[in-house]
Phi, psi and omega in degrees: 000314181299317180296321179294317178299316180297321180295317178295317180299314181297319179298314181294318179297317180297313181296317184291314182295318179294324178294317179295327181278000178080028182285155176235138179259121180242178179296334181274354181131200183264129178241116184286132178269295183271342176063063175064019185300316182296321179292320179295320178296317180299314180293325179294321181288307186276341182256341182233303187297303182296316176299322179294322179291325183275345181059217186296334181299334179300327182261320190275339181270166179287016182300338182299332180294329182294346179292351178299333183272341184298315180298337177303319181277324181292325187276335188300324180295318181290320180292324177298327182277346192304303178254321180297322178294318176300321180294318179292323182276359180060034177251356183295319180299320179295318180296316182289335179276356181284174181283354183296141178283161177303317181298317181295320180295311183294313181294326178296320179289321176296317180297323179297316180294317179295316181299320180291306184297313182287325180297315178295323178297312180296318179298321179293320178297317179292318179294322177296322177297317178295316181301312182295319181293319180292318186277326189229005183292321181050047178085355180255138179276117179261129182230153172296143171304128187306314181296317180293323180295315179296319179296318179297318179295317181292316180295320180292325177296314179289329174295319175296322178295323178297312180293322182293311183292319178292319182294322178294321176300316179294315184293335179302324185250355181285140181283328182224161176297321180299317179296317179296319180295320178296318178297318179294321179297317178295319181297319180293319177297319177295320180298326181279323189259330181300316178300324181295308180287331178294321178296321179293334182276350180290155176301148181305325180295319178293319177299319180295319179296318178296318180296319179294322179295317180296314183289331182270346182270152176280166178299324179298318180295319179295318179295319178296321177295317179296318178297319180296317180296313180298320180297317180295315181295316178300315181296320180294317179293322178294318178297321178295320178295317179296323180286329185274339183287105178240109185302315182297320181293320180294322179296319179293323178295000000 
């Protein structure tokens, strides 16, 4: 099972990265067009430009926690392509006809999306750390606060899991990659803005209780609550995906 999941994950990552880089597949093999250009630009912005502009604050402030939202955007493209892309390329039937189990196919595609989104996030954080130390260290080693770093890594991992599990659910029934990507974009916008407007719509007494809880709680308690909520939502979406993935139905579609 583990080997099958890894094989699906590797296939999806290879196809997605080569597609983003403008690669072309010919009879002689794969010929890279842009050569990882999109990934290099992404790493240059988040790993060099922004850390250099922020100076030491990039490492020493709690800004690392905000990286929890980055994988949501990085992962959405791969999840939109997961099943809808296979359907457009007419390779879905071949994948479903293979000896791979339903669980291995679904978990492999979710794992590929998480690996891409979280991997780019971690690489950007490490590159940003190097940038700040080289530019502003002056012989002193500047490090992320350990607690904040662990919280940022955990939140970004679960954020990638949220986008991956939700995106695979959307891609399962989307007719095209474009349709899946549009649905994911709307879902991410709702995820960002609905809580803001939803809090404003709550009764004043409920708002006061929430405000008192936030002000009276430590940062560790708030982070643990956020991790718990994300973990529960990720698990629920993954369970929904496993229940909804029906090989026979997809073949008929």
